[in-house]
C-alpha positions, 0 to 999 in steps of 0.5 A, spaced: 489 411 460 484 417 460 484 422 466 477 419 468 480 413 469 486 415 473 480 419 477 476 413 478 482 409 480 484 414 486 476 414 488 476 406 488 483 406 492 480 411 497 474 408 498 477 401 500 482 405 505 476 408 508 472 402 508 478 398 512 480 403 516 473 406 519 472 399 523 478 399 527 478 407 528 471 406 530 473 401 535 479 405 538 474 411 539 469 408 542 474 404 547 477 411 548 470 414 550 468 409 554 475 409 558 475 416 559 468 416 562 470 411 567 476 415 569 472 421 569 467 417 574 472 414 578 477 420 578 483 416 576 487 421 572 492 416 569 493 417 562 496 410 560 490 407 563 486 408 556 492 405 552 492 397 553 484 397 552 485 400 546 491 396 543 487 390 545 480 392 542 484 394 535 487 387 535 481 384 537 477 388 531 483 386 527 482 379 528 475 378 527 475 383 521 482 381 518 479 375 513 474 380 510 479 386 510 484 381 506 478 379 501 476 387 500 484 388 498 484 382 494 478 384 490 481 391 489 488 388 487 484 384 482 480 389 479 486 394 478 490 388 475 484 387 470 485 394 468 492 394 466 493 395 459 495 389 455 502 390 451 501 390 444 494 393 443 
């Protein structure tokens, strides 16, 4: 396995990790900003108020995107397993 192959595998792994984490992080940030705006408008200064909606939004996102995420991980795993060198060659 050459150095280019290793860098290619690392690049693919980083891209898959980014693809899978980005929707969850984006939803968390969006819900956090909406809750922060709500707190600023109503002058509620409870820091725990944003926790429950964020958790619910992240779990809902995982529920909706879970099959797609699993499919992406399976494709990456299959790709990595097919790149394994065959013994005896």
